[in-house]
C-alpha positions, 0 to 999 in steps of 0.5 A, spaced: 498 524 480 493 521 475 495 514 477 494 515 484 487 517 483 486 511 479 489 506 484 486 509 490 479 509 486 480 502 484 481 500 492 476 504 494 471 501 490 473 494 491 472 495 499 465 498 497 463 491 494 465 487 500 460 483 503 459 483 511 462 476 511 468 478 507 470 483 513 472 477 517 476 473 512 483 473 512 487 478 508 494 478 505 497 482 511 500 477 516 495 477 522 490 481 519 483 480 517 480 484 512 477 489 517 483 490 520 486 492 513 480 496 511 481 500 518 489 501 516 486 504 509 482 509 513 489 511 517 492 511 510 487 516 507 488 521 514 495 521 513 494 523 505 490 529 508 495 531 513 501 531 509 498 534 503 496 540 508 503 540 511 507 544 506 515 545 507 520 550 505 526 546 507 530 542 502 528 536 499 530 529 502 526 524 499 523 522 492 517 516 491 522 511 491 527 513 497 520 514 501 520 507 503 524 504 508 526 497 507 527 491 512 528 484 511 523 482 517 516 482 516 512 485 522 511 481 528 504 484 530 507 487 536 508 494 534 503 499 538 500 502 532 499 495 529 496 493 535 491 499 535 489 498 528 486 491 530 483 493 536 480 499 533 477 495 527 474 490 532 470 496 535 467 498 529 463 492 530 458 493 524 462 493 517 458 498 514 460 503 519 467 502 517 465 502 510 462 509 511 468 512 515 473 509 509 468 513 504 468 519 508 475 520 509 478 516 503 473 521 498 476 527 501 483 524 500 482 523 493 479 530 492 485 533 496 490 529 491 486 531 485 487 539 487 494 538 489 500 542 486 505 536 484 511 541 485 509 543 492 514 541 497 510 537 503 513 534 510 511 527 513 515 523 518 521 527 518 522 527 510 521 533 505 518 531 498 514 534 493 507 532 493 507 529 486 513 524 489 509 523 495 502 521 491 507 516 487 509 513 493 502 511 495 501 508 488 505 502 491 501 503 498 495 502 494 497 497 489 500 492 495 494 493 499 489 492 494 493 485 493 492 484 500 485 485 500 483 480 495 488 475 497 482 470 499 477 474 496 477 471 488 471 474 486 473 481 488 476 486 483 484 486 482 488 492 482 489 496 475 494 493 471 498 500 470 498 500 478 501 493 478 506 495 473 508 502 476 509 498 483 514 493 480 518 498 477 519 502 484 520 495 487 526 494 482 529 501 483 528 499 491 532 492 490 537 495 485 535 490 480 530 487 475 526 481 477 526 476 471 521 477 465 518 471 466 515 473 473 508 477 472 507 484 475 503 481 481 508 475 482 514 480 483 510 484 488 507 478 492 514 474 492 519 480 493 515 483 499 514 476 502 507 475 501 508 468 498 514 464 498 517 463 491 516 456 487 522 452 486 522 454 479 521 462 481 527 461 486 532 458 480 530 464 476 531 469 481 538 466 482 542 470 487 536 475 488 532 470 492 537 470 498 535 478 499 528 477 499 523 479 502 523 486 501 519 489 507 517 496 506 515 501 511 
């Protein structure tokens, strides 16, 4: 729960520090500008709010790791929601409006997370899991998108090291194997999710695992 708050606060602060010009730069999400990614974060924050006020009495079906669906194909950009986000982000026109919306909804999501009982069962996307597991799953979401945000913004603050480490642990559980110890946490996340291609040396260190990449999470 605490790590959710720290990773979200860091991502929120990173967006707040962006210049207007930064919003027109590419992000680490294929085909998305920074403004598109920030618009997606608004949707994410809304999802957090909705899920935390959607309790369930049904049996648990998922945890923080099994929450994530995994495929080997990166998004094509043809998904209706992906296309909607690009159009919606462009409609903001003034980056200050997008910042304001994220601050408004994002601050509420952060407060809701702070107030949540980690043992409460919540429902989302036909899954039932504890609020604690749901928020733990979002540590991965915030951390990967923080990397996406700063991919082409070298002056922007990176995600917290503890968020990187936790997300690596989750990815290794999803993969069912550990990544080489020679890889930094950031390198694992970028290479494992297809955000960059492994170097020849990295591919050799990965061994058979290289053939299973990328792990596209959704």
